[in-house]
VOTI-37207 format. One line per field, with one value per residue (C-alpha): residue number from 0; residue in one letter; x, y, z. Coordinates in Angstrom, 3 decimals, padded with zeros to 6 digits, m for minus. Layout:
# residues N
num	c(NUM, ...)
residu	c(a, ...)
c1	c(X, ...)
c2	c(Y, ...)
c3	c(Z, ...)
***
This chain:
# residues 626
num	c(0, 1, 2, 3, 4, 5, 6, 7, 8, 9, 10, 11, 12, 13, 14, 15, 16, 17, 18, 19, 20, 21, 22, 23, 24, 25, 26, 27, 28, 29, 30, 31, 32, 33, 34, 35, 36, 37, 38, 39, 40, 41, 42, 43, 44, 45, 46, 47, 48, 49, 50, 51, 52, 53, 54, 55, 56, 57, 58, 59, 60, 61, 62, 63, 64, 65, 66, 67, 68, 69, 70, 71, 72, 73, 74, 75, 76, 77, 78, 79, 80, 81, 82, 83, 84, 85, 86, 87, 88, 89, 90, 91, 92, 93, 94, 95, 96, 97, 98, 99, 100, 101, 102, 103, 104, 105, 106, 107, 108, 109, 110, 111, 112, 113, 114, 115, 116, 117, 118, 119, 120, 121, 122, 123, 124, 125, 126, 127, 128, 129, 130, 131, 132, 133, 134, 135, 136, 137, 138, 139, 140, 141, 142, 143, 144, 145, 146, 147, 148, 149, 150, 151, 152, 153, 154, 155, 156, 157, 158, 159, 160, 161, 162, 163, 164, 165, 166, 167, 168, 169, 170, 171, 172, 173, 174, 175, 176, 177, 178, 179, 180, 181, 182, 183, 184, 185, 186, 187, 188, 189, 190, 191, 192, 193, 194, 195, 196, 197, 198, 199, 200, 201, 202, 203, 204, 205, 206, 207, 208, 209, 210, 211, 212, 213, 214, 215, 216, 217, 218, 219, 220, 221, 222, 223, 224, 225, 226, 227, 228, 229, 230, 231, 232, 233, 234, 235, 236, 237, 238, 239, 240, 241, 242, 243, 244, 245, 246, 247, 248, 249, 250, 251, 252, 253, 254, 255, 256, 257, 258, 259, 260, 261, 262, 263, 264, 265, 266, 267, 268, 269, 270, 271, 272, 273, 274, 275, 276, 277, 278, 279, 280, 281, 282, 283, 284, 285, 286, 287, 288, 289, 290, 291, 292, 293, 294, 295, 296, 297, 298, 299, 300, 301, 302, 303, 304, 305, 306, 307, 308, 309, 310, 311, 312, 313, 314, 315, 316, 317, 318, 319, 320, 321, 322, 323, 324, 325, 326, 327, 328, 329, 330, 331, 332, 333, 334, 335, 336, 337, 338, 339, 340, 341, 342, 343, 344, 345, 346, 347, 348, 349, 350, 351, 352, 353, 354, 355, 356, 357, 358, 359, 360, 361, 362, 363, 364, 365, 366, 367, 368, 369, 370, 371, 372, 373, 374, 375, 376, 377, 378, 379, 380, 381, 382, 383, 384, 385, 386, 387, 388, 389, 390, 391, 392, 393, 394, 395, 396, 397, 398, 399, 400, 401, 402, 403, 404, 405, 406, 407, 408, 409, 410, 411, 412, 413, 414, 415, 416, 417, 418, 419, 420, 421, 422, 423, 424, 425, 426, 427, 428, 429, 430, 431, 432, 433, 434, 435, 436, 437, 438, 439, 440, 441, 442, 443, 444, 445, 446, 447, 448, 449, 450, 451, 452, 453, 454, 455, 456, 457, 458, 459, 460, 461, 462, 463, 464, 465, 466, 467, 468, 469, 470, 471, 472, 473, 474, 475, 476, 477, 478, 479, 480, 481, 482, 483, 484, 485, 486, 487, 488, 489, 490, 491, 492, 493, 494, 495, 496, 497, 498, 499, 500, 501, 502, 503, 504, 505, 506, 507, 508, 509, 510, 511, 512, 513, 514, 515, 516, 517, 518, 519, 520, 521, 522, 523, 524, 525, 526, 527, 528, 529, 530, 531, 532, 533, 534, 535, 536, 537, 538, 539, 540, 541, 542, 543, 544, 545, 546, 547, 548, 549, 550, 551, 552, 553, 554, 555, 556, 557, 558, 559, 560, 561, 562, 563, 564, 565, 566, 567, 568, 569, 570, 571, 572, 573, 574, 575, 576, 577, 578, 579, 580, 581, 582, 583, 584, 585, 586, 587, 588, 589, 590, 591, 592, 593, 594, 595, 596, 597, 598, 599, 600, 601, 602, 603, 604, 605, 606, 607, 608, 609, 610, 611, 612, 613, 614, 615, 616, 617, 618, 619, 620, 621, 622, 623, 624, 625)
residu	c(m, i, e, r, r, t, l, l, a, a, g, l, a, a, p, a, l, a, a, c, a, t, t, a, s, p, a, a, d, n, r, a, s, l, p, p, l, p, h, d, r, h, s, y, a, r, p, d, e, a, r, v, l, n, v, s, l, d, l, k, a, d, f, e, r, k, v, l, s, g, t, s, t, l, t, l, a, a, r, p, d, a, r, e, i, v, l, d, i, h, k, l, s, i, r, s, v, r, a, d, g, a, d, l, p, f, t, i, g, e, h, n, e, e, l, g, a, p, l, t, i, t, l, n, g, a, r, a, i, t, i, a, y, e, t, s, p, d, a, r, a, l, q, w, l, e, p, s, q, t, a, s, n, k, r, f, l, f, s, q, g, q, s, i, n, t, r, s, w, a, p, t, q, d, s, p, g, i, r, q, t, y, d, a, r, i, v, v, p, s, d, l, k, a, v, m, s, a, e, m, l, t, p, n, g, e, p, a, e, g, g, r, a, f, r, f, r, m, r, n, p, v, p, i, y, l, l, a, i, g, i, g, d, l, e, f, r, s, v, g, p, r, t, g, v, w, a, e, p, s, v, v, e, r, g, a, y, e, c, a, d, m, e, a, m, l, r, a, a, e, a, l, y, g, p, y, r, w, g, r, y, d, v, l, i, l, p, p, s, f, p, f, g, g, m, e, n, p, r, l, t, f, l, t, p, t, f, l, a, g, d, r, s, l, v, s, l, v, a, h, e, m, a, h, s, w, s, g, n, l, v, t, n, a, v, w, a, d, g, w, l, n, e, g, v, t, s, y, i, e, a, r, i, t, e, v, i, y, g, e, e, r, a, m, m, a, r, t, l, d, w, a, g, i, q, e, a, l, r, t, v, a, p, d, s, q, r, l, h, l, v, g, d, r, g, a, d, d, n, n, s, s, i, v, y, d, k, g, a, l, f, l, r, t, m, e, q, i, a, g, r, q, r, f, d, t, y, l, r, s, y, f, d, r, h, a, f, q, p, i, t, t, e, q, f, l, a, d, i, r, a, n, l, v, r, g, d, a, d, l, e, q, r, l, m, l, d, q, w, a, y, e, p, g, l, p, a, n, a, q, e, p, h, a, a, t, f, d, q, v, d, a, a, v, a, a, f, n, a, g, g, a, p, p, a, d, l, w, a, n, w, a, t, f, p, r, q, r, f, l, q, r, l, p, r, e, l, a, r, t, r, l, d, q, l, e, h, a, l, s, l, n, a, t, g, n, s, e, v, l, f, n, w, l, e, l, v, v, r, n, a, y, d, p, g, v, p, v, l, t, h, f, l, s, s, q, g, r, g, k, f, v, r, p, l, y, r, a, l, m, a, q, g, a, w, g, q, a, i, a, r, r, v, y, a, q, a, r, p, m, y, h, p, l, v, v, e, a, l, d, r, i, v, t, p, a)
c1	c(000.221, m002.625, m006.038, m008.056, m010.324, m007.077, m006.657, m003.054, m000.998, m001.618, 001.589, 004.064, 006.816, 008.088, 011.883, 011.118, 010.426, 013.671, 015.427, 014.380, 013.146, 016.316, 018.118, 019.863, 022.097, 021.994, 025.352, 023.295, 023.668, 021.275, 019.772, 018.625, 015.640, 013.389, 011.246, 007.948, 005.439, 001.651, m000.388, m001.116, m004.144, m002.868, 000.334, 000.900, 004.181, 005.664, 008.170, 007.988, 009.953, 011.913, 011.755, 013.489, 016.044, 017.270, 016.336, 018.719, 016.870, 018.536, 016.089, 015.567, 012.209, 011.019, 008.242, 007.671, 006.306, 005.008, 007.201, 010.128, 012.203, 015.624, 016.252, 015.619, 018.216, 016.510, 018.679, 017.397, 016.773, 015.637, 015.058, 017.233, 014.499, 012.586, 012.484, 010.827, 009.929, 006.244, 006.548, 003.555, 003.084, 000.920, 000.544, 004.757, 006.302, 008.377, 011.247, 013.789, 014.648, 018.267, 020.919, 024.844, 024.430, 021.243, 017.856, 015.646, 011.515, 009.236, 005.226, 002.847, m000.377, m003.786, m004.566, m006.597, m007.310, m006.388, m003.607, m002.282, m000.778, 001.993, 005.441, 006.637, 009.917, 011.726, 015.089, 017.517, 019.485, 020.260, 019.967, 020.377, 017.996, 018.039, 014.630, 014.723, 010.715, 009.230, 006.498, 002.659, 001.950, m000.898, 000.684, m001.463, 001.806, 003.227, 001.627, 003.166, 002.860, 002.824, 004.994, 000.827, 000.488, 003.195, 004.187, 008.153, 006.416, 007.988, 007.461, 007.257, 006.730, 006.160, 005.167, 002.743, 003.225, 000.597, m000.715, m000.195, 000.884, 004.585, 004.595, 003.482, 006.265, 009.296, 008.431, 009.268, 007.473, 004.581, 003.344, 004.137, 005.708, 008.523, 011.019, 013.579, 016.814, 017.093, 019.722, 018.562, 020.552, 017.577, 018.455, 016.416, 016.055, 019.099, 016.390, 015.290, 016.553, 015.461, 014.813, 014.114, 012.973, 016.767, 020.143, 021.233, 024.471, 025.013, 023.751, 024.201, 023.928, 026.344, 026.399, 024.079, 022.900, 019.815, 020.443, 022.182, 021.721, 021.254, 022.162, 020.559, 020.755, 018.323, 020.519, 017.506, 015.183, 011.560, 007.981, 008.865, 005.205, 008.233, 009.917, 009.271, 010.524, 009.967, 011.552, 011.130, 012.695, 013.216, 015.491, 016.061, 015.871, 017.776, 015.930, 017.819, 021.069, 019.267, 016.208, 015.216, 012.169, 012.355, 010.204, 009.657, 011.436, 008.620, 007.250, 010.262, 010.140, 007.007, 007.676, 010.743, 008.354, 005.845, 008.126, 010.184, 009.569, 010.530, 013.746, 012.038, 009.543, 012.208, 013.961, 010.675, 009.773, 013.200, 012.666, 009.480, 010.533, 014.222, 016.460, 015.525, 017.336, 016.682, 019.706, 017.939, 014.356, 013.514, 010.320, 009.191, 006.363, 004.487, 002.294, m001.259, m002.440, m000.697, m003.215, m003.053, m002.209, 001.372, 003.381, 006.103, 008.296, 011.677, 014.048, 012.246, 007.965, 005.761, 002.853, 000.460, 000.865, m002.815, m000.826, 000.666, m001.573, 000.967, 000.557, 001.558, m001.690, m001.825, 001.977, 000.192, 000.216, 004.085, 004.021, 002.102, 004.218, 007.399, 005.389, 005.263, 009.252, 009.062, 004.960, 004.943, 008.157, 010.523, 007.665, 005.428, 002.035, 002.562, m000.311, m003.280, m005.809, m003.833, m002.887, m004.636, m000.735, 000.738, m001.853, m003.680, m000.055, 001.290, m001.680, m000.756, 002.362, 001.564, m000.392, 002.176, 004.273, 002.207, 001.433, 005.202, 005.647, 002.425, 000.776, m002.081, m004.582, m003.504, m003.031, m006.615, m008.611, m007.345, m008.487, m011.791, m011.957, m010.818, m013.602, m016.308, m015.219, m014.939, m018.821, m019.904, m018.288, m019.989, m023.156, m022.630, m020.386, m020.842, m019.583, m017.118, m015.888, m015.644, m012.807, m009.012, m008.191, m010.266, m012.297, m013.474, m012.462, m011.368, m009.279, m005.977, m007.073, m010.982, m010.817, m012.579, m009.771, m011.703, m011.260, m008.168, m006.424, m008.809, m010.256, m006.247, m004.840, m007.377, m006.769, m003.354, m004.886, m006.957, m003.827, m001.955, m004.565, m005.347, m001.402, 000.129, 002.088, 005.457, 004.786, 002.942, 005.734, 008.544, 006.394, 006.160, 009.899, 010.841, 008.365, 009.599, 013.174, 012.595, 010.779, 013.136, 012.864, 010.942, 006.429, 003.997, 000.371, m002.609, m002.225, 001.975, 001.014, m001.717, 001.054, 003.612, 001.163, 000.725, 004.205, 005.773, 002.742, 000.757, 003.276, 000.577, m001.218, m004.831, m006.424, m004.510, m005.690, m009.030, m009.233, m007.124, m009.771, m007.492, m009.619, m012.486, m010.100, m009.255, m011.350, m014.612, m017.517, m017.601, m015.830, m015.123, m016.633, m013.485, m013.196, m013.358, m014.339, m011.708, m012.465, m010.942, m011.671, m011.270, m014.205, m016.830, m016.484, m016.702, m020.165, m021.197, m021.222, m022.544, m025.371, m025.939, m025.894, m028.579, m030.706, m030.915, m027.875, m025.345, m022.386, m019.121, m016.922, m015.381, m014.736, m013.764, m011.368, m008.797, m010.047, m007.070, m008.156, m008.815, m011.782, m013.117, m013.189, m014.931, m017.436, m018.010, m019.032, m021.099, m023.496, m026.676, m026.116, m029.154, m029.317, m031.206, m029.943, m029.789, m028.165, m025.452, m025.137, m024.536, m022.118, m019.842, m020.328, m019.207, m016.843, m015.041, m015.474, m015.161, m011.646, m010.270, m006.981, m006.528, m007.952, m009.124, m011.826, m012.483, m013.233, m015.740, m017.037, m018.004, m018.976, m022.096, m022.309, m022.813, m025.291, m027.823, m027.340, m025.636, m025.606, m022.879, m020.724, m020.046, m017.208, m015.193, m015.946, m015.136, m011.999, m011.395, m012.117, m009.722, m007.245, m006.168, m006.602, m006.247, m008.547, m009.828, m011.085, m012.242, m013.762, m016.555, m017.349, m018.371, m020.364, m022.176, m022.577, m023.705, m026.053, m027.973, m030.120, m030.276, m028.331, m024.931, m025.104, m024.306, m022.115, m020.278, m019.689, m019.193, m015.975, m015.200, m014.580, m012.448, m010.488, m010.286, m006.482, m005.208, m005.865, m003.687, m004.601, m005.489, m007.894, m009.674, m010.490, m012.542, m014.192, m014.808, m017.386, m018.789, m019.403, m021.084, m022.697, m025.441)
c2	c(000.752, 002.891, 003.431, m002.971, m020.917, m021.011, m021.480, m021.900, m025.389, m026.576, m026.524, m024.193, m024.033, m020.659, m022.096, m023.678, m020.494, m018.951, m021.391, m020.185, m016.963, m015.274, m016.018, m012.487, m013.130, m014.450, m016.495, m018.421, m021.901, m023.460, m025.853, m029.009, m029.407, m025.951, m025.510, m025.536, m022.171, m021.960, m022.249, m019.075, m018.885, m015.657, m017.297, m020.155, m020.540, m024.013, m022.886, m025.962, m027.769, m024.733, m021.410, m017.531, m016.184, m013.088, m010.843, m008.840, m006.367, m005.046, m002.622, 000.150, 002.690, 003.673, 005.967, 006.360, 003.108, 003.256, m000.618, m001.725, m003.994, m006.267, m009.308, m010.771, m013.101, m015.351, m017.042, m019.811, m022.847, m026.194, m029.695, m032.263, m033.671, m030.504, m030.663, m027.223, m023.732, m021.647, m018.568, m015.408, m013.214, m010.614, m009.727, m010.102, m010.703, m013.481, m013.410, m016.030, m018.295, m018.843, m020.388, m021.345, m019.957, m022.537, m021.892, m023.262, m024.921, m022.489, m022.706, m019.941, m021.178, m019.640, m015.742, m014.933, m011.369, m011.130, m013.525, m013.572, m016.227, m019.122, m019.444, m022.863, m023.335, m026.215, m026.071, m029.117, m028.796, m024.878, m022.520, m019.421, m018.580, m015.536, m014.367, m011.757, m009.917, m006.873, m005.244, m004.528, m000.804, m001.478, m002.933, m002.806, m002.072, 000.615, 004.299, 005.946, 010.125, 012.125, 015.586, 017.904, 015.244, 016.416, 019.806, 019.495, 018.902, 016.276, 012.733, 010.304, 006.255, 005.166, 000.952, 000.355, m003.774, m004.592, m006.126, m009.037, m006.343, m006.660, m009.845, m007.230, m005.806, m008.706, m012.335, m013.835, m015.446, m012.811, m014.268, m012.189, m015.147, m015.819, m013.408, m012.474, m009.926, m007.865, m005.225, m003.648, m001.917, 001.087, 003.022, 006.488, 009.113, 011.213, 014.104, 012.101, 009.846, 006.767, 005.448, 002.416, 000.905, m000.296, 001.210, 003.568, 002.146, 005.127, 008.142, 010.743, 007.470, 006.229, 007.101, 004.613, 003.865, 006.089, 007.679, 007.220, 003.613, 004.126, 000.865, m000.266, m003.643, m004.476, m006.834, m008.274, m010.599, m008.823, m009.841, m008.483, m006.804, m004.404, m004.507, m000.396, 001.832, 005.762, 007.841, 011.465, 015.083, 014.928, 015.879, 015.308, 017.190, 015.748, 016.098, 014.333, 012.063, 009.103, 010.849, 012.933, 013.683, 012.665, 015.285, 016.657, 020.230, 022.517, 020.091, 019.090, 022.181, 021.501, 017.778, 018.138, 020.994, 018.577, 015.447, 017.634, 015.192, 012.056, 011.741, 011.811, 009.238, 006.735, 007.167, 007.058, 003.546, 002.483, 002.905, 001.259, m001.748, m002.023, m000.846, 000.115, m002.290, m000.842, 001.604, 004.697, 006.151, 008.064, 009.400, 010.095, 012.364, 011.127, 013.177, 013.588, 009.745, 007.685, 005.880, 004.873, 007.392, 005.518, 002.926, 001.416, 000.463, m000.173, 003.037, 004.408, 004.990, 006.401, 009.251, 010.884, 014.782, 015.135, 014.768, 018.067, 019.992, 023.150, 022.474, 019.154, 018.057, 014.890, 013.568, 010.513, 008.854, 009.077, 007.728, 004.771, 003.566, 003.975, 001.722, m000.807, m001.270, m003.269, m004.628, m005.944, m005.411, m006.761, m009.650, m010.548, m012.059, m014.440, m015.012, m011.796, m013.831, m012.503, m009.082, m007.594, m008.853, m006.300, m003.470, m004.133, m004.048, m001.365, 000.955, 000.320, 001.046, 004.263, 005.249, 004.637, 006.502, 009.492, 009.521, 010.217, 012.791, 014.568, 013.203, 011.088, 013.055, 013.118, 009.515, 009.740, 011.153, 009.190, 005.900, 007.368, 007.625, 004.159, 002.790, 004.677, 003.688, 000.008, 000.206, 001.605, m001.258, m003.965, m002.637, m002.436, m005.239, m009.150, m010.974, m013.024, m009.674, m008.805, m011.176, m010.295, m013.647, m013.764, m016.752, m017.980, m017.522, m013.847, m011.328, m010.925, m006.873, m007.746, m006.667, m003.913, m000.912, m000.546, m004.180, m005.081, m001.968, m000.192, m003.752, m005.439, m002.040, m002.440, m006.088, m005.216, m002.019, m004.630, m006.951, m004.093, m002.883, m006.026, m007.516, m003.690, m001.722, m002.177, m006.040, m005.811, m003.093, m006.098, m008.944, m007.012, m005.701, m009.621, m010.501, m008.668, m009.683, m013.733, m012.865, m010.428, m011.430, m013.851, m014.742, m015.217, m016.696, m014.977, m019.154, m019.147, m015.490, m016.710, m019.235, m017.086, m015.267, m017.571, m019.051, m016.086, m013.354, m015.598, m017.900, m020.699, m017.925, m019.281, m015.850, m014.102, m015.993, m016.425, m012.697, m011.694, m013.739, m014.098, m016.461, m014.458, m011.576, m013.370, m015.872, m014.360, m011.649, m008.421, m007.282, m009.593, m008.193, m006.844, m004.432, m000.972, 002.254, 005.132, 008.413, 011.381, 014.556, 016.913, 015.725, 016.282, 019.980, 018.572, 016.136, 019.529, 021.858, 019.215, 018.865, 022.584, 022.743, 020.332, 022.193, 025.093, 026.872, 028.416, 026.788, 026.644, 029.310, 030.356, 026.743, 025.700, 028.447, 026.537, 023.050, 021.378, 018.046, 015.438, 017.579, 019.294, 015.776, 014.756, 017.693, 016.367, 012.721, 013.263, 016.174, 014.640, 012.486, 014.612, 018.101, 021.269, 023.565, 026.160, 025.150, 023.852, 027.232, 028.160, 025.412, 026.676, 030.415, 030.492, 027.052, 028.039, 024.198, 024.655, 026.543, 024.367, 022.573, 019.819, 016.488, 014.413, 017.754, 018.308, 014.623, 014.810, 017.916, 016.594, 013.344, 016.222, 017.446, 014.274, 012.990, 016.277, 017.289, 020.663, 022.233, 024.808, 021.957, 020.572, 022.626, 021.790, 018.089, 018.758, 019.868, 017.039, 014.467, 015.619, 016.586, 013.801, 009.630, 008.838, 005.565, 006.200, 009.312, 008.926, 005.495, 005.748, 009.798, 007.930, 005.269, 007.753, 010.009, 007.385, 006.564, 009.798, 009.485, 011.246, 014.343, 012.320, 009.686, 013.003, 014.495, 011.254, 010.147, 013.736, 014.278, 010.080, 011.574, 013.941, 012.280, 008.509, 009.063, 009.952, 008.278, 004.877, 001.518, 000.049, 002.547, 002.444, m001.083, m000.396, 002.785, 001.164, m000.697, 002.007, 004.781, 002.394, 003.761, 005.987)
c3	c(001.655, 002.985, 000.928, 003.108, 009.838, 007.502, 004.246, 004.850, 004.816, 008.609, 011.114, 009.226, 011.627, 011.677, 011.677, 008.530, 006.872, 008.340, 006.344, 003.339, 003.629, 005.047, 002.043, 001.153, m001.629, m005.236, m004.525, m001.670, m002.566, m004.607, m001.774, m002.621, m000.392, 000.328, 003.286, 002.483, 002.220, 002.454, m000.684, m002.520, m004.804, m006.263, m008.038, m010.104, m008.601, m007.219, m005.030, m003.169, m006.129, m007.141, m006.130, m007.366, m005.120, m006.627, m009.761, m011.779, m014.734, m017.349, m019.013, m021.324, m020.714, m024.034, m023.239, m027.401, m027.341, m023.656, m023.151, m020.583, m022.561, m021.821, m019.863, m016.058, m015.128, m012.171, m009.710, m008.180, m005.827, m006.957, m005.562, m007.473, m008.843, m010.125, m014.066, m013.997, m012.910, m012.950, m013.057, m012.985, m016.124, m016.763, m020.558, m021.042, m024.321, m024.032, m026.626, m025.204, m022.281, m022.014, m019.480, m019.580, m023.472, m024.903, m025.243, m022.398, m023.684, m022.035, m022.290, m021.792, m019.990, m020.803, m019.380, m016.764, m016.170, m012.548, m012.321, m015.856, m017.071, m015.785, m017.359, m017.558, m018.048, m018.558, m016.150, m017.544, m014.559, m014.790, m011.488, m013.160, m016.090, m018.063, m019.822, m022.712, m022.827, m023.273, m021.255, m022.511, m023.211, m021.017, m018.112, m015.190, m012.794, m015.167, m015.724, m018.257, m018.063, m020.898, m020.609, m019.604, m017.075, m014.620, m012.453, m014.477, m017.782, m019.043, m019.434, m016.190, m015.453, m012.118, m010.905, m008.402, m007.745, m004.707, m004.391, m007.980, m010.430, m010.374, m012.775, m015.518, m015.854, m014.309, m015.164, m011.654, m008.520, m007.644, m003.986, m000.842, 000.717, m001.876, m000.828, m003.276, m003.170, m006.458, m009.055, m011.325, m014.700, m015.892, m019.448, m019.026, m021.569, m020.521, m019.132, m017.078, m013.582, m012.479, m008.964, m007.655, m004.220, m003.578, m003.092, m005.864, m007.038, m009.580, m008.365, m011.102, m013.737, m016.725, m020.384, m022.259, m025.925, m026.113, m022.800, m018.995, m016.857, m013.482, m011.371, m008.413, m005.516, m002.947, m000.152, 002.102, 000.160, 000.037, m001.129, m004.740, m004.993, m003.301, m006.429, m007.699, m010.206, m010.832, m013.720, m014.066, m013.523, m010.131, m007.430, m004.292, m000.660, 002.226, 005.529, 008.142, 007.918, 006.667, 005.300, 002.182, m000.445, m004.288, m005.956, m009.366, m009.092, m008.701, m005.593, m003.501, m001.587, m000.240, 000.494, 002.441, 004.651, 005.084, 004.972, 008.554, 010.911, 009.288, 011.087, 014.422, 013.164, 012.713, 015.551, 017.138, 015.702, 016.136, 020.441, 020.148, 017.395, 017.151, 014.372, 010.966, 008.669, 005.148, 005.409, 004.613, 004.205, 001.532, m000.530, m003.488, m004.151, m007.809, m010.021, m008.752, m010.504, m008.016, m007.225, m003.158, m000.665, m000.428, m001.190, 001.314, m001.137, 001.076, 000.879, m000.938, 000.023, m002.284, m001.766, m002.970, m003.592, m001.896, 001.877, 000.692, 003.003, 003.509, 007.327, 007.865, 008.965, 007.085, 007.751, 009.644, 006.197, 006.137, 009.688, 008.424, 005.120, 007.262, 010.255, 007.178, 007.589, 010.171, 009.833, 006.123, 004.795, 007.605, 008.295, 005.727, 005.462, 003.540, 001.607, 000.988, 003.033, 005.660, 004.379, 008.047, 009.366, 006.512, 007.272, 010.732, 012.478, 010.217, 011.386, 015.231, 015.021, 012.587, 016.174, 018.427, 016.467, 015.922, 019.507, 020.271, 018.110, 018.212, 021.368, 022.785, 021.788, 017.988, 018.336, 020.124, 017.248, 014.956, 016.599, 017.139, 012.892, 012.865, 014.960, 013.125, 010.055, 011.710, 012.681, 009.556, 007.567, 010.852, 009.155, 005.549, 004.835, 004.671, 007.733, 005.532, 004.820, 008.552, 009.575, 009.785, 008.262, 004.787, 003.514, 000.746, m003.251, m003.694, m005.649, m003.749, m002.864, m002.167, 001.476, 003.334, 004.349, 007.496, 008.857, 007.344, 008.443, 011.903, 013.143, 012.636, 014.603, 017.245, 017.675, 018.626, 020.792, 022.734, 023.551, 024.716, 027.030, 028.228, 029.008, 029.489, 027.136, 028.615, 028.346, 024.654, 023.806, 024.704, 023.111, 019.175, 019.612, 019.751, 017.121, 014.709, 015.673, 015.325, 012.379, 010.175, 006.391, 006.970, 005.809, 008.397, 008.552, 010.786, 012.736, 012.862, 014.649, 016.927, 017.596, 018.395, 020.673, 022.822, 023.125, 023.808, 025.227, 026.837, 028.325, 029.108, 031.055, 030.556, 032.031, 029.910, 027.314, 028.091, 028.091, 024.743, 022.780, 020.054, 018.142, 017.973, 016.471, 013.226, 012.724, 013.614, 012.070, 014.051, 016.980, 019.963, 023.321, 024.706, 022.205, 023.520, 022.098, 021.788, 023.464, 021.703, 024.264, 021.621, 020.035, 022.992, 021.809, 017.782, 018.864, 020.738, 017.889, 015.566, 018.238, 017.867, 013.714, 014.154, 016.274, 014.011, 014.761, 012.395, 011.364, 014.009, 012.225, 015.267, 016.284, 012.612, 012.244, 015.340, 014.454, 013.128, 010.673, 012.406, 013.789, 010.961, 009.496, 012.561, 012.072, 008.280, 008.936, 012.044, 010.276, 008.816, 005.360, 003.576, 004.622, 002.782, 000.395, 002.591, 005.281, 002.566, 001.893, 005.130, 006.229, 002.536, 003.318, 007.060, 007.018, 002.916, 002.422, m001.558, m001.056, 001.676, 000.709, 002.813, 000.811, 003.775, 004.790, 001.025, 000.478, 003.222, 001.775, m001.630, m000.147, 001.039, m002.388, m003.993, m001.658, m001.930, m005.579, m004.360, m007.835, m006.096, m005.346, m008.639, m010.060, m007.271, m007.194, m010.862, m009.994, m007.701, m009.572, m012.294, m010.733, m008.400, m009.067, m005.509, m005.125, m001.120, m003.020, m006.296, m005.975, m003.889, m004.986, m008.535, m006.870, m005.010, m008.389, m010.346, m007.599, m007.840, m010.604, m014.213, m011.863, m010.640, m013.709, m015.938, m013.956, m013.553, m017.111, m017.969, m015.922, m015.884, m020.137, m019.150, m016.435, m017.370, m019.375, m016.065, m013.915, m012.960, m014.420, m011.513, m010.666, m014.287, m013.657, m010.817, m012.490, m015.457, m013.802, m011.557, m014.727, m016.997, m019.883, m020.654)
***
């Protein structure tokens, strides 16, 4: 997903993880002994006693009541002496639990708003159980959209499982270290189509009571936050032998244009990091309320429509989500305190893919912008939040993206620079092969580097500074600031403008996204009304169709209470719900006294029904009542 000393069990060996995590079929034996997994404070599961191997869903989507209802059959592995299994649920209505035709006793523990509640089931020797249940209309992973909120004027549903939200629509063990296969039968209204992060077995559906049923199968074991569903008026366009775009009919052609390079990206990634192991790589472009830039659900990445710039200038988002096919999906952080192993490694791979497809300078510009983000985080974020391995009592999503994404990527880039690109590429490819379909911790990752990259080279070990990168705040001494030559011209234009010169209209017309972002980000935060007028008139900032550039402009609009920008700000906040954009803008508005607070409350009252539940949770805390 793009938008950012160990607490784990010490000495957990990779072979032990491999023994349990490569289970790829519900037909695998329910073995008597379970290799240990790290303790996950964000899950009630006790996987050392009993764990889920496969999830089999049979659900119906009820758009009138805004619920999914049906059954989930879980195939389990358990110790011989295991008497019960503990699952994670969040506001699920559990109707029954059965095995071999008999009811099984179960209890639901106290509800916690972040973690949900434990569902404890007495097994009575069962190794397959069927749970009849229904989701809540306000399930935090699900957003049910009214026809007026979609491009096709038809109903829409999509899920967002990361980090710990799958438990709100499927009862299972919702921990990234417990990999599970899954299959599903989903019944939807006859005018809609269902897609999932899995192989589609019935592309046209099949007759079912109340609509049509679609069947899916994921053969590879995945962390269950990658269980994903979309239901809507959807069409498909192929862009390559293994790649394609799903979207609403009025959006699909634009999406296919923007995603034309996906097959080339996939080949570039394979050349670097080994074969793509998921079959197809398709994307689903969701309605504007999708809360993130993208979500790397295997075989079917979910994407925000805000990347549809019309000129393929924001397709690094696609490269990022594709990179997750190796880091995150193939090799997964075992717990969320090590989320950098997902996002930081992915951001590094994204840059390598971008370099192959679009050239070294474009990749260097992205790295330079990321460096600026890291520096800002180091100025504003507490030391404990500057570490890659996070410590303390934190929520599953409680991290700083510039640290988790960008510092993590910089760590790998630093290793590449010190060890040499060819040597590091060989190591990283072997890392994905060794740990395919396994969870991993920071501790294990560093041990793997020492065993397979350092190999006893004391000088290399010293120069890499591995522990400082992983466990200490700030940046180690071996971090090097990147330099994009293109930005020399941009920085000169900023200096000229700051000295009283006119906005650089001619340069701006020839700049792509990254130079435009650099220019706006480097301007003083406080600007006079006349200077803002000059910028807007010369550069047509209010009319830009690039969401990243517009966001940087609107930051200045809010910071300077610039009234001519308020209509564009209002439309931007009301027409899309990407958390990366809306959270900081509302936060900045609320910090602007009466002027900003009045705008924030007015716009939020109008736009709140459009936002995803995850974004609403955050904004309800930011936009306080008068």
